C-alpha positions in Angstrom: 141.0 17.7 221.2 144.1 15.8 220.3 147.1 17.8 219.1 149.5 16.1 216.7 152.9 17.5 215.5 153.9 16.4 212.0 157.1 17.5 210.4 157.4 18.0 206.6 161.0 17.5 205.7 163.1 16.9 202.5 165.5 18.5 200.1 165.2 22.1 198.9 162.6 22.9 196.3 160.8 19.5 196.7 157.4 21.0 197.3 157.1 20.9 201.1 155.4 24.3 201.4 153.1 23.6 198.4 151.9 20.4 200.0 151.6 22.0 203.5 149.5 24.8 202.1 147.4 22.3 200.1 146.8 19.9 203.1 146.0 22.7 205.5 143.9 24.6 202.9 146.1 27.7 203.4 146.6 30.2 200.7 149.7 31.7 202.2 152.6 32.1 199.7 150.8 30.6 196.7 152.6 31.5 193.5 156.3 32.2 193.2 158.9 30.1 195.0 160.2 31.4 198.3 162.5 29.2 200.3 161.3 28.5 203.9 163.7 30.0 206.4 164.0 27.6 209.3 160.4 26.4 209.8 156.9 27.5 209.2 154.1 26.1 211.3 150.6 25.7 209.9 147.7 24.6 212.0 145.1 22.3 210.5 142.0 21.2 212.4 140.2 18.1 211.3 137.0 17.2 213.2 135.9 13.6 213.2 139.0 12.3 211.4 138.5 8.9 212.9 135.3 8.6 210.9 133.0 7.6 213.8 131.7 11.0 214.9 133.1 10.3 218.3 135.8 12.4 219.9 136.6 16.0 219.3 138.8 15.6 216.3 142.4 16.6 216.0 144.5 19.7 215.6 147.6 19.1 213.5 150.6 21.3 213.6 152.3 20.9 210.2 155.9 22.0 210.7 157.1 22.9 207.2 160.9 22.6 207.7 163.4 24.2 205.4 165.3 21.9 203.2 168.4 24.0 203.6 171.0 22.1 205.7 172.3 25.4 207.1 169.4 25.0 209.6 170.7 21.6 210.7 171.5 22.9 214.2 167.8 23.6 214.7 166.7 20.1 213.8 166.8 18.6 217.3 164.4 21.3 218.5 162.1 20.8 215.5 162.0 17.0 216.2 161.1 17.4 219.8 157.7 15.8 220.6 156.8 15.1 217.0 154.3 12.4 216.2 155.0 11.9 212.5 157.4 12.8 209.7 156.5 13.3 206.0 159.6 13.2 203.7 158.9 15.0 200.5 161.1 14.8 197.4 161.1 15.4 193.7 161.5 12.0 192.1 162.8 13.5 188.9 166.0 14.8 190.6 168.6 12.1 191.3 170.1 14.2 194.0 166.8 14.1 195.9 166.8 10.3 195.8 170.2 10.3 197.5 169.3 13.0 200.0 166.1 11.5 201.3 168.2 8.7 203.0 169.8 11.4 205.1 166.4 13.0 206.0 165.1 9.6 207.0 168.2 8.9 209.2 168.0 12.3 210.9 164.3 12.7 211.4 162.9 9.1 211.8 165.7 6.8 212.9 167.3 9.3 215.5 164.0 9.7 217.4 161.7 7.1 218.7 159.4 7.0 215.7 158.1 3.9 214.0 158.3 3.5 210.3 154.5 3.6 210.3 154.8 7.2 211.5 156.7 8.2 208.4 155.3 8.9 204.9 157.3 9.3 201.8 155.9 11.6 199.2 157.2 11.7 195.6 155.9 15.1 194.6 155.6 15.7 190.9 155.7 19.4 190.0 153.2 20.9 187.6 154.0 20.1 184.0 156.3 17.2 184.8 155.8 13.9 183.0 157.5 11.8 185.6 157.2 8.1 185.8 154.8 7.4 188.7 155.3 3.6 188.8 158.9 2.7 188.4 160.6 4.3 191.4 163.0 2.0 193.1 164.2 3.0 196.6 167.0 1.5 198.6 166.5 -0.1 202.0 165.3 1.1 204.5 163.3 3.6 202.4 161.6 0.8 200.4 159.7 -0.4 203.5 158.0 3.0 204.0 154.6 4.0 202.7 155.2 5.9 199.5 152.6 8.0 197.7 152.9 10.0 194.5 151.5 13.5 194.5 150.5 15.5 191.5 148.2 18.3 192.5 147.3 19.1 188.9 146.1 15.6 188.0 144.8 14.1 191.2 144.4 16.5 194.0 141.6 14.6 195.8 143.7 11.3 195.7 146.5 13.2 197.3 144.2 14.7 200.0 142.8 11.2 200.7 146.3 9.7 201.2 147.1 12.5 203.7 143.9 11.9 205.6 144.7 8.1 205.8 148.2 9.0 207.1 146.8 11.5 209.7 144.3 8.8 210.8 147.2 6.4 211.3 149.0 9.0 213.4 145.9 9.5 215.6 145.6 5.7 216.1 149.2 5.5 217.2 148.7 8.4 219.6 145.5 6.9 221.1 147.2 3.5 221.5 150.2 5.1 223.2 147.9 7.1 225.5 145.9 3.9 226.4 149.1 2.0 227.2 150.3 4.8 229.4 147.0 5.0 231.2 147.0 1.2 231.8 150.5 1.3 233.2 149.4 3.9 235.7 146.4 1.9 236.7 148.3 -1.4 237.2 
């Protein structure tokens, strides 16, 4: 079974833990807000994610990273051997729009990850009436895959977008492994 490490990063109170719980189908900590201290790792197993009933599926480690920059000294250890990064932000907070550039720089550009291994999630909190269409992001964020999540209105759409992202991570991992195997053979 493949193992994939995916980091969930972004500003404080953006909804990282809520989305990690939702995607992994965990009920841990549902309810009141409690800031993540350092990192919280959730395991999520998805059989037959590639859709062809072949293979043993994949076990994802979802690393729900604190949005508090006081943990910045831990970031290199968190990034080690990661296969993907999901940057989550609240699009209704102008400070989050500025801050996600820093998260992208630290967690995607400073390690050997492709932009296709990164997903931007504009997380709309319950009761928000945020604009889900007119979100303009500066370069290089505007070239990343962006999804809007609203767990009240369209939870299954959100789940499907995460599954598509996880499939792309598995494809990249398989291609990398095949290249490595071919280099050993030749």
